[in-house]
HTML snippet that shows the backbone in 3Dmol.js (N, CA, C, O; Angstrom):
<script src="https://3Dmol.org/build/3Dmol-min.js"></script>
<div id="view" style="width:600px;height:400px;position:relative"></div>
<script>
const pdb = `
ATOM      1  N   MET A   1      25.778  15.816 -32.233  1.00  0.00           N
ATOM      2  CA  MET A   1      25.741  16.226 -30.845  1.00  0.00           C
ATOM      3  C   MET A   1      24.435  16.969 -30.539  1.00  0.00           C
ATOM      4  O   MET A   1      23.915  16.869 -29.427  1.00  0.00           O
ATOM      5  N   LYS A   2      23.905  17.708 -31.509  1.00  0.00           N
ATOM      6  CA  LYS A   2      22.663  18.434 -31.298  1.00  0.00           C
ATOM      7  C   LYS A   2      21.506  17.497 -30.981  1.00  0.00           C
ATOM      8  O   LYS A   2      20.585  17.872 -30.254  1.00  0.00           O
ATOM      9  N   ALA A   3      21.546  16.289 -31.518  1.00  0.00           N
ATOM     10  CA  ALA A   3      20.459  15.337 -31.285  1.00  0.00           C
ATOM     11  C   ALA A   3      20.305  15.011 -29.804  1.00  0.00           C
ATOM     12  O   ALA A   3      19.211  14.649 -29.370  1.00  0.00           O
ATOM     13  N   GLY A   4      21.370  15.130 -29.020  1.00  0.00           N
ATOM     14  CA  GLY A   4      21.325  14.822 -27.597  1.00  0.00           C
ATOM     15  C   GLY A   4      20.868  15.976 -26.736  1.00  0.00           C
ATOM     16  O   GLY A   4      20.756  15.825 -25.520  1.00  0.00           O
ATOM     17  N   LEU A   5      20.598  17.130 -27.333  1.00  0.00           N
ATOM     18  CA  LEU A   5      20.193  18.303 -26.565  1.00  0.00           C
ATOM     19  C   LEU A   5      18.679  18.345 -26.387  1.00  0.00           C
ATOM     20  O   LEU A   5      17.922  17.896 -27.247  1.00  0.00           O
ATOM     21  N   ILE A   6      18.267  18.884 -25.270  1.00  0.00           N
ATOM     22  CA  ILE A   6      16.851  19.055 -24.977  1.00  0.00           C
ATOM     23  C   ILE A   6      16.542  20.540 -25.115  1.00  0.00           C
ATOM     24  O   ILE A   6      17.245  21.373 -24.543  1.00  0.00           O
ATOM     25  N   PRO A   7      15.497  20.882 -25.869  1.00  0.00           N
ATOM     26  CA  PRO A   7      15.152  22.296 -26.023  1.00  0.00           C
ATOM     27  C   PRO A   7      14.907  22.984 -24.675  1.00  0.00           C
ATOM     28  O   PRO A   7      14.368  22.380 -23.747  1.00  0.00           O
ATOM     29  N   ALA A   8      15.307  24.244 -24.586  1.00  0.00           N
ATOM     30  CA  ALA A   8      15.202  24.995 -23.332  1.00  0.00           C
ATOM     31  C   ALA A   8      13.772  25.056 -22.810  1.00  0.00           C
ATOM     32  O   ALA A   8      13.559  24.977 -21.600  1.00  0.00           O
ATOM     33  N   ASP A   9      12.792  25.194 -23.694  1.00  0.00           N
ATOM     34  CA  ASP A   9      11.407  25.272 -23.220  1.00  0.00           C
ATOM     35  C   ASP A   9      10.956  23.961 -22.587  1.00  0.00           C
ATOM     36  O   ASP A   9      10.148  23.969 -21.659  1.00  0.00           O
ATOM     37  N   GLU A  10      11.469  22.837 -23.079  1.00  0.00           N
ATOM     38  CA  GLU A  10      11.125  21.545 -22.473  1.00  0.00           C
ATOM     39  C   GLU A  10      11.802  21.386 -21.112  1.00  0.00           C
ATOM     40  O   GLU A  10      11.213  20.839 -20.180  1.00  0.00           O
ATOM     41  N   VAL A  11      13.034  21.865 -21.004  1.00  0.00           N
ATOM     42  CA  VAL A  11      13.743  21.807 -19.719  1.00  0.00           C
ATOM     43  C   VAL A  11      13.024  22.686 -18.692  1.00  0.00           C
ATOM     44  O   VAL A  11      12.868  22.298 -17.534  1.00  0.00           O
ATOM     45  N   ALA A  12      12.589  23.868 -19.126  1.00  0.00           N
ATOM     46  CA  ALA A  12      11.858  24.761 -18.232  1.00  0.00           C
ATOM     47  C   ALA A  12      10.560  24.109 -17.771  1.00  0.00           C
ATOM     48  O   ALA A  12      10.191  24.198 -16.599  1.00  0.00           O
ATOM     49  N   HIS A  13       9.874  23.456 -18.698  1.00  0.00           N
ATOM     50  CA  HIS A  13       8.623  22.774 -18.360  1.00  0.00           C
ATOM     51  C   HIS A  13       8.888  21.662 -17.335  1.00  0.00           C
ATOM     52  O   HIS A  13       8.152  21.523 -16.358  1.00  0.00           O
ATOM     53  N   LEU A  14       9.930  20.885 -17.564  1.00  0.00           N
ATOM     54  CA  LEU A  14      10.282  19.816 -16.629  1.00  0.00           C
ATOM     55  C   LEU A  14      10.630  20.396 -15.265  1.00  0.00           C
ATOM     56  O   LEU A  14      10.228  19.851 -14.236  1.00  0.00           O
ATOM     57  N   GLY A  15      11.374  21.498 -15.252  1.00  0.00           N
ATOM     58  CA  GLY A  15      11.727  22.146 -13.985  1.00  0.00           C
ATOM     59  C   GLY A  15      10.495  22.584 -13.214  1.00  0.00           C
ATOM     60  O   GLY A  15      10.421  22.423 -11.996  1.00  0.00           O
ATOM     61  N   ARG A  16       9.517  23.146 -13.940  1.00  0.00           N
ATOM     62  CA  ARG A  16       8.272  23.553 -13.280  1.00  0.00           C
ATOM     63  C   ARG A  16       7.538  22.342 -12.718  1.00  0.00           C
ATOM     64  O   ARG A  16       7.018  22.389 -11.603  1.00  0.00           O
ATOM     65  N   GLU A  17       7.497  21.271 -13.480  1.00  0.00           N
ATOM     66  CA  GLU A  17       6.813  20.063 -13.008  1.00  0.00           C
ATOM     67  C   GLU A  17       7.519  19.467 -11.796  1.00  0.00           C
ATOM     68  O   GLU A  17       6.867  19.039 -10.844  1.00  0.00           O
ATOM     69  N   LEU A  18       8.829  19.439 -11.827  1.00  0.00           N
ATOM     70  CA  LEU A  18       9.577  18.902 -10.698  1.00  0.00           C
ATOM     71  C   LEU A  18       9.374  19.776  -9.468  1.00  0.00           C
ATOM     72  O   LEU A  18       9.174  19.267  -8.365  1.00  0.00           O
ATOM     73  N   GLY A  19       9.427  21.085  -9.655  1.00  0.00           N
ATOM     74  CA  GLY A  19       9.188  22.004  -8.542  1.00  0.00           C
ATOM     75  C   GLY A  19       7.796  21.821  -7.964  1.00  0.00           C
ATOM     76  O   GLY A  19       7.614  21.835  -6.747  1.00  0.00           O
ATOM     77  N   SER A  20       6.821  21.652  -8.835  1.00  0.00           N
ATOM     78  CA  SER A  20       5.447  21.439  -8.391  1.00  0.00           C
ATOM     79  C   SER A  20       5.318  20.130  -7.620  1.00  0.00           C
ATOM     80  O   SER A  20       4.622  20.068  -6.607  1.00  0.00           O
ATOM     81  N   ALA A  21       5.989  19.082  -8.102  1.00  0.00           N
ATOM     82  CA  ALA A  21       5.946  17.785  -7.413  1.00  0.00           C
ATOM     83  C   ALA A  21       6.558  17.882  -6.023  1.00  0.00           C
ATOM     84  O   ALA A  21       6.030  17.318  -5.065  1.00  0.00           O
ATOM     85  N   ILE A  22       7.667  18.595  -5.914  1.00  0.00           N
ATOM     86  CA  ILE A  22       8.317  18.770  -4.612  1.00  0.00           C
ATOM     87  C   ILE A  22       7.413  19.558  -3.674  1.00  0.00           C
ATOM     88  O   ILE A  22       7.259  19.197  -2.507  1.00  0.00           O
ATOM     89  N   LEU A  23       6.815  20.635  -4.180  1.00  0.00           N
ATOM     90  CA  LEU A  23       5.897  21.431  -3.370  1.00  0.00           C
ATOM     91  C   LEU A  23       4.710  20.598  -2.915  1.00  0.00           C
ATOM     92  O   LEU A  23       4.263  20.719  -1.775  1.00  0.00           O
ATOM     93  N   THR A  24       4.201  19.758  -3.798  1.00  0.00           N
ATOM     94  CA  THR A  24       3.082  18.884  -3.456  1.00  0.00           C
ATOM     95  C   THR A  24       3.454  17.936  -2.327  1.00  0.00           C
ATOM     96  O   THR A  24       2.667  17.716  -1.406  1.00  0.00           O
ATOM     97  N   VAL A  25       4.653  17.379  -2.402  1.00  0.00           N
ATOM     98  CA  VAL A  25       5.128  16.466  -1.354  1.00  0.00           C
ATOM     99  C   VAL A  25       5.164  17.185  -0.016  1.00  0.00           C
ATOM    100  O   VAL A  25       4.657  16.678   0.985  1.00  0.00           O
ATOM    101  N   ILE A  26       5.756  18.349  -0.001  1.00  0.00           N
ATOM    102  CA  ILE A  26       5.917  19.086   1.254  1.00  0.00           C
ATOM    103  C   ILE A  26       4.566  19.488   1.831  1.00  0.00           C
ATOM    104  O   ILE A  26       4.303  19.265   3.013  1.00  0.00           O
ATOM    105  N   THR A  27       3.713  20.076   1.006  1.00  0.00           N
ATOM    106  CA  THR A  27       2.412  20.530   1.520  1.00  0.00           C
ATOM    107  C   THR A  27       1.523  19.354   1.910  1.00  0.00           C
ATOM    108  O   THR A  27       0.785  19.423   2.892  1.00  0.00           O
ATOM    109  N   ARG A  28       1.599  18.283   1.140  1.00  0.00           N
ATOM    110  CA  ARG A  28       0.781  17.103   1.476  1.00  0.00           C
ATOM    111  C   ARG A  28       1.185  16.543   2.841  1.00  0.00           C
ATOM    112  O   ARG A  28       0.325  16.204   3.654  1.00  0.00           O
ATOM    113  N   LEU A  29       2.466  16.448   3.086  1.00  0.00           N
ATOM    114  CA  LEU A  29       2.926  15.924   4.372  1.00  0.00           C
ATOM    115  C   LEU A  29       2.595  16.880   5.513  1.00  0.00           C
ATOM    116  O   LEU A  29       2.252  16.441   6.611  1.00  0.00           O
ATOM    117  N   GLN A  30       2.695  18.189   5.260  1.00  0.00           N
ATOM    118  CA  GLN A  30       2.347  19.162   6.299  1.00  0.00           C
ATOM    119  C   GLN A  30       0.869  19.075   6.652  1.00  0.00           C
ATOM    120  O   GLN A  30       0.504  19.193   7.821  1.00  0.00           O
ATOM    121  N   ARG A  31       0.031  18.873   5.669  1.00  0.00           N
ATOM    122  CA  ARG A  31      -1.409  18.772   5.923  1.00  0.00           C
ATOM    123  C   ARG A  31      -1.795  17.428   6.519  1.00  0.00           C
ATOM    124  O   ARG A  31      -2.742  17.334   7.300  1.00  0.00           O
ATOM    125  N   LEU A  32      -1.072  16.410   6.154  1.00  0.00           N
ATOM    126  CA  LEU A  32      -1.397  15.062   6.604  1.00  0.00           C
ATOM    127  C   LEU A  32      -1.034  14.850   8.071  1.00  0.00           C
ATOM    128  O   LEU A  32      -1.794  14.233   8.817  1.00  0.00           O
ATOM    129  N   ALA A  33       0.108  15.353   8.478  1.00  0.00           N
ATOM    130  CA  ALA A  33       0.616  15.083   9.824  1.00  0.00           C
ATOM    131  C   ALA A  33      -0.392  15.404  10.927  1.00  0.00           C
ATOM    132  O   ALA A  33      -0.640  14.538  11.767  1.00  0.00           O
ATOM    133  N   PRO A  34      -0.985  16.599  10.972  1.00  0.00           N
ATOM    134  CA  PRO A  34      -1.932  16.883  12.064  1.00  0.00           C
ATOM    135  C   PRO A  34      -3.170  15.984  12.046  1.00  0.00           C
ATOM    136  O   PRO A  34      -3.746  15.701  13.096  1.00  0.00           O
ATOM    137  N   SER A  35      -3.576  15.541  10.869  1.00  0.00           N
ATOM    138  CA  SER A  35      -4.774  14.697  10.792  1.00  0.00           C
ATOM    139  C   SER A  35      -4.524  13.287  11.317  1.00  0.00           C
ATOM    140  O   SER A  35      -5.470  12.529  11.528  1.00  0.00           O
ATOM    141  N   LEU A  36      -3.283  12.938  11.525  1.00  0.00           N
ATOM    142  CA  LEU A  36      -2.948  11.602  12.019  1.00  0.00           C
ATOM    143  C   LEU A  36      -2.952  11.521  13.547  1.00  0.00           C
ATOM    144  O   LEU A  36      -2.975  10.429  14.115  1.00  0.00           O
ATOM    145  N   ASP A  37      -2.929  12.666  14.199  1.00  0.00           N
ATOM    146  CA  ASP A  37      -2.876  12.708  15.662  1.00  0.00           C
ATOM    147  C   ASP A  37      -4.063  11.958  16.262  1.00  0.00           C
ATOM    148  O   ASP A  37      -5.213  12.192  15.892  1.00  0.00           O
ATOM    149  N   GLY A  38      -3.770  11.075  17.173  1.00  0.00           N
ATOM    150  CA  GLY A  38      -4.810  10.342  17.878  1.00  0.00           C
ATOM    151  C   GLY A  38      -5.260   9.062  17.197  1.00  0.00           C
ATOM    152  O   GLY A  38      -6.051   8.309  17.765  1.00  0.00           O
ATOM    153  N   HIS A  39      -4.778   8.804  16.003  1.00  0.00           N
ATOM    154  CA  HIS A  39      -5.152   7.573  15.303  1.00  0.00           C
ATOM    155  C   HIS A  39      -4.175   6.456  15.643  1.00  0.00           C
ATOM    156  O   HIS A  39      -3.038   6.700  16.047  1.00  0.00           O
ATOM    157  N   GLY A  40      -4.636   5.255  15.472  1.00  0.00           N
ATOM    158  CA  GLY A  40      -3.787   4.097  15.706  1.00  0.00           C
ATOM    159  C   GLY A  40      -2.811   3.881  14.551  1.00  0.00           C
ATOM    160  O   GLY A  40      -2.940   4.468  13.476  1.00  0.00           O
ATOM    161  N   VAL A  41      -1.855   3.038  14.809  1.00  0.00           N
ATOM    162  CA  VAL A  41      -0.807   2.758  13.824  1.00  0.00           C
ATOM    163  C   VAL A  41      -1.375   2.292  12.481  1.00  0.00           C
ATOM    164  O   VAL A  41      -0.900   2.765  11.448  1.00  0.00           O
ATOM    165  N   PRO A  42      -2.359   1.396  12.433  1.00  0.00           N
ATOM    166  CA  PRO A  42      -2.868   0.960  11.125  1.00  0.00           C
ATOM    167  C   PRO A  42      -3.421   2.118  10.283  1.00  0.00           C
ATOM    168  O   PRO A  42      -3.196   2.164   9.074  1.00  0.00           O
ATOM    169  N   VAL A  43      -4.135   3.040  10.909  1.00  0.00           N
ATOM    170  CA  VAL A  43      -4.694   4.180  10.182  1.00  0.00           C
ATOM    171  C   VAL A  43      -3.569   5.087   9.693  1.00  0.00           C
ATOM    172  O   VAL A  43      -3.587   5.536   8.547  1.00  0.00           O
ATOM    173  N   ILE A  44      -2.608   5.355  10.543  1.00  0.00           N
ATOM    174  CA  ILE A  44      -1.478   6.206  10.182  1.00  0.00           C
ATOM    175  C   ILE A  44      -0.706   5.595   9.021  1.00  0.00           C
ATOM    176  O   ILE A  44      -0.379   6.283   8.055  1.00  0.00           O
ATOM    177  N   GLU A  45      -0.415   4.301   9.118  1.00  0.00           N
ATOM    178  CA  GLU A  45       0.312   3.625   8.046  1.00  0.00           C
ATOM    179  C   GLU A  45      -0.466   3.670   6.736  1.00  0.00           C
ATOM    180  O   GLU A  45       0.119   3.881   5.674  1.00  0.00           O
ATOM    181  N   SER A  46      -1.765   3.475   6.802  1.00  0.00           N
ATOM    182  CA  SER A  46      -2.596   3.485   5.610  1.00  0.00           C
ATOM    183  C   SER A  46      -2.590   4.867   4.949  1.00  0.00           C
ATOM    184  O   SER A  46      -2.430   4.970   3.733  1.00  0.00           O
ATOM    185  N   ARG A  47      -2.759   5.900   5.724  1.00  0.00           N
ATOM    186  CA  ARG A  47      -2.769   7.258   5.161  1.00  0.00           C
ATOM    187  C   ARG A  47      -1.406   7.655   4.611  1.00  0.00           C
ATOM    188  O   ARG A  47      -1.322   8.308   3.571  1.00  0.00           O
ATOM    189  N   LEU A  48      -0.352   7.271   5.294  1.00  0.00           N
ATOM    190  CA  LEU A  48       0.992   7.569   4.785  1.00  0.00           C
ATOM    191  C   LEU A  48       1.254   6.812   3.484  1.00  0.00           C
ATOM    192  O   LEU A  48       1.895   7.338   2.574  1.00  0.00           O
ATOM    193  N   LYS A  49       0.760   5.584   3.399  1.00  0.00           N
ATOM    194  CA  LYS A  49       0.924   4.796   2.169  1.00  0.00           C
ATOM    195  C   LYS A  49       0.169   5.450   1.011  1.00  0.00           C
ATOM    196  O   LYS A  49       0.675   5.490  -0.110  1.00  0.00           O
ATOM    197  N   GLU A  50      -1.029   5.960   1.269  1.00  0.00           N
ATOM    198  CA  GLU A  50      -1.789   6.672   0.235  1.00  0.00           C
ATOM    199  C   GLU A  50      -1.014   7.893  -0.258  1.00  0.00           C
ATOM    200  O   GLU A  50      -0.923   8.135  -1.462  1.00  0.00           O
ATOM    201  N   ALA A  51      -0.458   8.657   0.677  1.00  0.00           N
ATOM    202  CA  ALA A  51       0.320   9.842   0.310  1.00  0.00           C
ATOM    203  C   ALA A  51       1.557   9.439  -0.485  1.00  0.00           C
ATOM    204  O   ALA A  51       1.904  10.085  -1.473  1.00  0.00           O
ATOM    205  N   GLU A  52       2.212   8.384  -0.057  1.00  0.00           N
ATOM    206  CA  GLU A  52       3.399   7.899  -0.761  1.00  0.00           C
ATOM    207  C   GLU A  52       3.058   7.475  -2.191  1.00  0.00           C
ATOM    208  O   GLU A  52       3.789   7.797  -3.127  1.00  0.00           O
ATOM    209  N   ASP A  53       1.961   6.762  -2.355  1.00  0.00           N
ATOM    210  CA  ASP A  53       1.548   6.316  -3.689  1.00  0.00           C
ATOM    211  C   ASP A  53       1.266   7.493  -4.608  1.00  0.00           C
ATOM    212  O   ASP A  53       1.647   7.481  -5.778  1.00  0.00           O
ATOM    213  N   GLU A  54       0.599   8.508  -4.077  1.00  0.00           N
ATOM    214  CA  GLU A  54       0.298   9.696  -4.869  1.00  0.00           C
ATOM    215  C   GLU A  54       1.578  10.416  -5.288  1.00  0.00           C
ATOM    216  O   GLU A  54       1.717  10.826  -6.440  1.00  0.00           O
ATOM    217  N   ILE A  55       2.494  10.565  -4.366  1.00  0.00           N
ATOM    218  CA  ILE A  55       3.760  11.243  -4.640  1.00  0.00           C
ATOM    219  C   ILE A  55       4.570  10.460  -5.672  1.00  0.00           C
ATOM    220  O   ILE A  55       5.100  11.044  -6.618  1.00  0.00           O
ATOM    221  N   LEU A  56       4.667   9.160  -5.496  1.00  0.00           N
ATOM    222  CA  LEU A  56       5.412   8.342  -6.444  1.00  0.00           C
ATOM    223  C   LEU A  56       4.782   8.377  -7.831  1.00  0.00           C
ATOM    224  O   LEU A  56       5.489   8.324  -8.838  1.00  0.00           O
ATOM    225  N   GLY A  57       3.461   8.466  -7.887  1.00  0.00           N
ATOM    226  CA  GLY A  57       2.782   8.582  -9.169  1.00  0.00           C
ATOM    227  C   GLY A  57       3.154   9.862  -9.891  1.00  0.00           C
ATOM    228  O   GLY A  57       3.368   9.853 -11.103  1.00  0.00           O
ATOM    229  N   GLN A  58       3.231  10.960  -9.157  1.00  0.00           N
ATOM    230  CA  GLN A  58       3.623  12.236  -9.752  1.00  0.00           C
ATOM    231  C   GLN A  58       5.065  12.179 -10.246  1.00  0.00           C
ATOM    232  O   GLN A  58       5.371  12.660 -11.336  1.00  0.00           O
ATOM    233  N   LEU A  59       5.930  11.602  -9.459  1.00  0.00           N
ATOM    234  CA  LEU A  59       7.333  11.508  -9.855  1.00  0.00           C
ATOM    235  C   LEU A  59       7.508  10.554 -11.040  1.00  0.00           C
ATOM    236  O   LEU A  59       8.413  10.743 -11.853  1.00  0.00           O
ATOM    237  N   GLN A  60       6.658   9.537 -11.145  1.00  0.00           N
ATOM    238  CA  GLN A  60       6.710   8.606 -12.276  1.00  0.00           C
ATOM    239  C   GLN A  60       6.417   9.325 -13.583  1.00  0.00           C
ATOM    240  O   GLN A  60       7.043   9.044 -14.605  1.00  0.00           O
ATOM    241  N   VAL A  61       5.467  10.254 -13.552  1.00  0.00           N
ATOM    242  CA  VAL A  61       5.131  11.028 -14.746  1.00  0.00           C
ATOM    243  C   VAL A  61       6.354  11.821 -15.216  1.00  0.00           C
ATOM    244  O   VAL A  61       6.651  11.863 -16.410  1.00  0.00           O
ATOM    245  N   ILE A  62       7.042  12.433 -14.293  1.00  0.00           N
ATOM    246  CA  ILE A  62       8.243  13.199 -14.641  1.00  0.00           C
ATOM    247  C   ILE A  62       9.328  12.275 -15.168  1.00  0.00           C
ATOM    248  O   ILE A  62      10.011  12.612 -16.136  1.00  0.00           O
ATOM    249  N   ASP A  63       9.495  11.116 -14.545  1.00  0.00           N
ATOM    250  CA  ASP A  63      10.494  10.153 -14.996  1.00  0.00           C
ATOM    251  C   ASP A  63      10.199   9.682 -16.413  1.00  0.00           C
ATOM    252  O   ASP A  63      11.117   9.534 -17.220  1.00  0.00           O
ATOM    253  N   GLU A  64       8.936   9.445 -16.722  1.00  0.00           N
ATOM    254  CA  GLU A  64       8.560   9.021 -18.073  1.00  0.00           C
ATOM    255  C   GLU A  64       8.878  10.102 -19.103  1.00  0.00           C
ATOM    256  O   GLU A  64       9.308   9.795 -20.214  1.00  0.00           O
ATOM    257  N   GLN A  65       8.669  11.355 -18.739  1.00  0.00           N
ATOM    258  CA  GLN A  65       9.000  12.450 -19.645  1.00  0.00           C
ATOM    259  C   GLN A  65      10.499  12.510 -19.896  1.00  0.00           C
ATOM    260  O   GLN A  65      10.937  12.710 -21.029  1.00  0.00           O
ATOM    261  N   LEU A  66      11.279  12.339 -18.849  1.00  0.00           N
ATOM    262  CA  LEU A  66      12.738  12.333 -19.009  1.00  0.00           C
ATOM    263  C   LEU A  66      13.178  11.213 -19.935  1.00  0.00           C
ATOM    264  O   LEU A  66      14.038  11.416 -20.793  1.00  0.00           O
ATOM    265  N   LYS A  67      12.602  10.048 -19.769  1.00  0.00           N
ATOM    266  CA  LYS A  67      12.969   8.914 -20.615  1.00  0.00           C
ATOM    267  C   LYS A  67      12.598   9.165 -22.068  1.00  0.00           C
ATOM    268  O   LYS A  67      13.340   8.784 -22.973  1.00  0.00           O
ATOM    269  N   ARG A  68      11.439   9.814 -22.303  1.00  0.00           N
ATOM    270  CA  ARG A  68      11.038  10.156 -23.670  1.00  0.00           C
ATOM    271  C   ARG A  68      12.039  11.110 -24.303  1.00  0.00           C
ATOM    272  O   ARG A  68      12.384  10.962 -25.475  1.00  0.00           O
ATOM    273  N   TRP A  69      12.510  12.095 -23.530  1.00  0.00           N
ATOM    274  CA  TRP A  69      13.460  13.068 -24.061  1.00  0.00           C
ATOM    275  C   TRP A  69      14.827  12.432 -24.323  1.00  0.00           C
ATOM    276  O   TRP A  69      15.551  12.841 -25.231  1.00  0.00           O
ATOM    277  N   GLN A  70      15.163  11.430 -23.515  1.00  0.00           N
ATOM    278  CA  GLN A  70      16.465  10.807 -23.671  1.00  0.00           C
ATOM    279  C   GLN A  70      16.463   9.745 -24.759  1.00  0.00           C
ATOM    280  O   GLN A  70      17.525   9.352 -25.241  1.00  0.00           O
ATOM    281  N   ALA A  71      15.292   9.280 -25.150  1.00  0.00           N
ATOM    282  CA  ALA A  71      15.200   8.231 -26.165  1.00  0.00           C
ATOM    283  C   ALA A  71      15.652   8.771 -27.511  1.00  0.00           C
ATOM    284  O   ALA A  71      15.327   9.902 -27.872  1.00  0.00           O
ATOM    285  N   PRO A  72      16.401   7.967 -28.254  1.00  0.00           N
ATOM    286  CA  PRO A  72      16.813   8.412 -29.582  1.00  0.00           C
ATOM    287  C   PRO A  72      15.615   8.543 -30.509  1.00  0.00           C
ATOM    288  O   PRO A  72      14.655   7.778 -30.418  1.00  0.00           O
ATOM    289  N   ASP A  73      15.684   9.521 -31.401  1.00  0.00           N
ATOM    290  CA  ASP A  73      14.585   9.735 -32.345  1.00  0.00           C
ATOM    291  C   ASP A  73      14.587   8.705 -33.452  1.00  0.00           C
ATOM    292  O   ASP A  73      13.727   8.742 -34.331  1.00  0.00           O
TER     293      ASP A  73
END
`;
const viewer = $3Dmol.createViewer("view");
viewer.addModel(pdb, "pdb");
viewer.setStyle({}, {cartoon: {color: "spectrum"}});
viewer.zoomTo();
viewer.render();
</script>
């Protein structure tokens, strides 16, 4: 049963990374929104897609770490 446990320091590290990713999402969207004012739909869609790609990339890193921890040794 111990083999299925994740050390507390690794869980804390993951929590910090997840918190940072969430904060990044929120601040990125807050900063992005005003810069979109007055632009046409293609520009807005393009910038939102860039932000989405960046956010998904950050979350992918966290997902990969979770999968590594869950993988049997």
